[in-house]
C-alpha positions in Angstrom: 84.3 191.2 173.5 83.9 188.3 175.9 82.8 189.2 179.6 81.6 187.7 182.5 79.9 189.0 185.5 82.1 191.7 187.2 80.5 192.4 190.8 79.4 188.7 191.0 82.8 187.2 191.5 83.7 186.6 188.0 86.2 188.5 186.0 85.8 190.9 182.9 87.8 189.6 179.7 88.7 192.4 177.6 90.1 195.9 178.0 87.3 198.1 178.7 83.5 197.8 179.5 81.1 200.3 179.7 77.9 199.8 181.5 75.0 202.1 182.8 74.5 202.6 186.4 71.5 204.8 188.1 74.3 207.6 188.6 75.7 207.5 185.0 78.4 205.4 183.2 80.6 203.2 184.7 84.0 202.5 182.9 86.5 199.8 184.0 89.8 199.3 182.7 91.2 196.0 182.8 94.6 194.7 182.7 95.0 192.5 179.4 97.4 190.0 180.4 95.8 189.6 184.1 92.3 190.0 183.3 91.7 192.2 186.4 90.2 195.7 186.9 92.9 198.3 186.8 90.8 201.2 187.9 87.0 202.3 188.1 85.7 205.5 186.9 82.1 206.8 187.0 80.5 209.8 185.0 77.8 211.8 186.5 74.6 212.8 184.8 76.0 216.2 184.2 78.7 214.4 182.1 81.6 215.2 184.5 84.0 212.2 185.3 84.9 211.7 188.9 88.3 210.4 190.2 88.9 206.9 189.4 88.5 204.2 191.9 91.3 202.2 192.6 91.4 198.8 194.2 93.4 199.0 197.5 96.1 196.4 196.4 96.6 198.1 193.2 97.6 201.3 195.4 99.8 199.3 197.3 101.5 198.2 194.3 100.8 194.4 195.0 98.7 191.4 194.0 94.8 191.1 195.4 96.2 187.8 196.9 99.0 189.3 198.5 97.0 192.3 199.9 94.4 189.9 201.3 96.9 187.6 202.9 98.5 190.5 205.0 95.2 192.2 205.7 93.9 189.0 207.2 97.2 188.7 209.1 97.2 192.1 210.2 93.5 192.6 211.4 94.2 189.2 213.6 97.3 190.6 215.0 95.6 193.9 215.9 92.8 192.0 217.5 94.8 190.0 220.0 95.8 191.2 223.4 99.7 191.5 223.2 100.4 192.5 226.8 103.9 194.0 225.9 105.2 190.9 224.0 105.2 193.2 220.7 107.9 195.1 219.2 109.0 196.2 215.8 112.7 194.9 215.1 115.3 197.1 214.7 116.5 195.1 211.8 115.1 192.2 209.6 117.5 190.4 207.4 115.7 188.3 204.9 118.4 185.2 204.3 117.7 183.1 201.4 119.3 180.7 198.9 119.1 177.3 197.3 119.2 174.3 199.3 122.8 173.4 200.3 123.7 177.2 200.1 124.9 177.1 203.5 122.1 179.6 205.2 122.3 177.6 208.4 125.9 177.1 208.6 126.7 180.7 207.8 124.0 182.8 209.3 126.1 183.6 212.4 128.5 185.6 210.2 125.4 187.6 208.8 124.3 188.3 212.4 127.9 189.6 213.7 128.0 192.2 210.4 124.6 193.5 211.7 124.8 193.3 215.3 122.1 190.7 215.7 122.4 188.5 219.0 119.3 186.5 218.8 119.2 183.2 217.0 118.1 183.0 213.3 114.3 182.5 212.7 114.0 179.4 210.6 110.8 179.0 208.5 111.3 175.3 208.2 111.2 175.1 212.0 108.1 177.3 212.2 106.2 174.9 209.7 106.6 171.8 212.0 104.7 173.5 214.5 101.2 172.2 215.6 99.4 175.4 214.9 100.8 175.2 211.2 99.6 171.3 210.7 96.0 172.6 212.1 96.0 175.6 209.7 96.7 173.5 206.8 94.3 170.5 207.8 91.6 173.1 208.2 91.6 174.0 204.7 90.7 177.5 205.7 94.1 179.3 204.7 95.9 178.8 201.6 99.7 177.8 202.3 101.0 181.5 201.5 98.8 183.0 204.1 99.5 180.5 206.8 103.1 180.6 206.2 103.2 184.4 206.4 101.1 184.7 209.4 103.4 182.3 211.6 106.5 184.0 210.2 105.0 187.7 210.9 103.8 186.8 214.3 107.2 185.3 215.4 108.9 188.6 213.7 107.2 190.9 215.8 107.6 189.3 219.1 109.8 191.2 221.7 112.1 188.5 221.7 113.5 189.9 218.2 113.4 193.7 219.2 116.9 194.1 218.5 116.7 192.3 215.1 116.1 189.1 213.5 117.6 187.1 210.6 114.6 185.2 208.7 116.0 182.1 207.2 114.0 180.8 204.3 111.1 183.3 203.7 109.9 184.6 201.2 109.5 181.7 198.9 106.9 182.8 196.6 106.4 186.1 194.8 102.8 186.8 197.0 105.4 186.0 200.1 107.6 188.8 199.0 104.7 191.2 198.2 103.7 190.5 201.8 107.1 191.6 203.0 106.7 194.9 201.2 103.3 195.4 202.8 104.9 194.7 206.3 107.4 197.5 205.7 104.7 199.8 204.4 102.7 199.1 207.5 105.5 199.7 209.8 106.2 202.8 208.3 102.7 204.0 208.5 102.9 203.3 212.4 105.9 206.0 212.2 108.3 203.4 213.3 111.9 202.2 212.0 113.0 199.1 210.7 115.8 198.4 208.6 115.0 195.8 205.9 118.3 193.9 204.3 118.2 191.0 201.9 120.9 188.7 201.8 120.9 185.6 199.1 123.4 182.8 199.2 124.0 181.7 195.6 125.2 178.0 194.6 125.2 176.3 191.3 122.8 173.1 190.9 125.9 170.8 191.0 127.0 172.3 194.4 123.4 172.2 195.8 123.0 168.6 195.0 126.5 167.6 196.5 126.0 169.5 199.7 122.5 168.0 200.2 123.8 164.4 199.6 126.8 165.3 201.9 124.5 166.5 204.7 122.5 163.5 204.3 125.8 161.2 204.9 126.8 163.2 207.9 123.2 163.0 209.5 123.2 159.4 209.2 126.6 159.1 210.8 125.5 161.4 213.7 122.3 159.2 214.1 124.2 155.8 214.5 126.4 157.3 217.0 123.3 158.6 219.0 121.8 155.1 219.0 125.0 153.4 219.9 126.1 155.8 223.0 122.6 156.8 223.9 124.0 160.4 224.0 122.8 163.3 221.8 119.5 163.9 219.6 118.8 162.2 216.4 118.9 164.4 213.3 115.9 164.6 210.6 117.3 163.0 207.5 115.4 164.3 204.8 114.5 162.3 201.3 116.1 165.0 199.4 119.4 164.4 201.3 119.4 160.6 200.2 118.3 160.6 196.6 120.3 162.7 194.1 117.3 163.0 191.7 115.1 164.2 194.8 118.3 166.6 195.8 118.2 168.0 192.0 114.2 168.4 192.1 114.5 170.2 195.1 116.9 172.6 193.6 115.0 173.2 190.4 112.0 173.9 192.6 113.6 176.6 194.3 114.8 178.2 190.9 111.3 178.0 189.8 109.2 179.1 192.7 111.7 181.4 194.7 113.7 183.4 192.0 110.7 185.7 191.0 110.4 186.1 194.7 113.9 187.3 195.4 113.8 189.7 192.2 110.7 191.5 193.8 112.9 192.0 197.1 115.9 193.1 195.1 113.6 195.7 193.6 112.4 197.0 196.9 115.4 196.5 199.6 118.9 196.7 199.9 120.2 193.4 198.5 123.4 191.5 198.9 124.2 188.5 196.6 127.0 186.1 198.0 128.8 183.8 196.3 128.4 180.7 198.7 130.7 178.2 196.7 133.9 177.1 197.7 135.2 176.1 201.3 133.7 177.3 204.6 136.5 179.9 205.0 136.2 181.3 201.5 132.6 181.5 201.7 132.9 183.5 205.1 135.5 185.6 203.4 132.7 186.3 200.6 130.1 187.2 203.0 132.3 189.8 204.9 133.5 191.1 201.7 129.9 191.4 200.0 128.1 192.9 203.2 130.8 194.9 204.9 131.6 196.6 201.9 128.0 197.8 201.4 127.3 198.6 205.0 130.4 201.0 205.0 129.1 202.7 201.8 125.7 203.0 203.4 127.2 204.5 206.4 129.0 207.1 204.5 126.0 208.0 202.2 123.9 208.8 205.6 126.6 211.1 207.0 
C-alpha cells in the first residue's frame, strides 16, 4: 500500500489506513477513485469505536473545492455591512445552454412565465467588471471561486428580491455544487426561494451557424454606428468570426458544462427546451415546456 502524509497536506493512496494515536486506533476510509478521506473513526483504549468523523463537504454531498469556495464567499458576505441592500430572491432561474442557443434573445419569455420583472443577470457581463480582473490578476482566488462570489453577491442584492434569471452560470461541476450549497444555506436561514433550471439545447451545426450570423450582424451594426455616429458599438467575439473558433467554443461547452447541468438536473426542477428553429418556433417550445410543468407543479401543491 502506497501512502503519503495524511495530515501534512498529502493524500493517502489506498483503501484503509490504520495508525496508532495516543487515544487509540485511527481508521481512515479513503475513496478509491478520488483518493480522498471518506470518513474517520477512532477507537478508545477500552476498545469501543466512536462515531465516524465525516468531513463537512461530504456531509453536504459536494466536493471539497466547492465547499471551500462557498464557505469563503459566505464568510465574506456575512462580514460585510449590508445596510438593507440584501435580500433572498423569490425565485432564481438558472438559464443555460450552448453558444448561439438564444438565451439572451429569448430570456424575456422565461421571465414572463415566472413573473420576473428585472433584467437577466448575465454572467459574461459580470466578468468584464474591474473587480473580477483584479481578482484574477491577484492570483488569490481560483476562477471558480471568483466567478461564484461575483454571481452570488449580485443575486443576493435587493434589486433581485422579486426574482432573477441567471444567464450562463454554472459552467462547471464545482459551480453547480455551489448552487446546491446556496440553496442549502437559504433553507438553513428558514427562507424560501424557488430554484428552477432552464436549458436551451441546439446542435453543433446550429450553434456554429448562429454564432457566425451574430458576428455578421454585429459588424453591420458597428459600420452603421461609425457612419452615422449614432448608437453604441457591439463587441465582436473571435468565435463570431471564425467557424473553427465557434466550433471549439461549442465543444468546450459540451465538455465543461454538460456535467454541471446534470448536477443541477439531479437537484432541482429542470426544463430542457429545443431551441432550434425559427424565433416563433422557439418561443412556442419555451412556453410549451415551461408552462406545462408549472401547471403540473401548481396542481401538485393543491
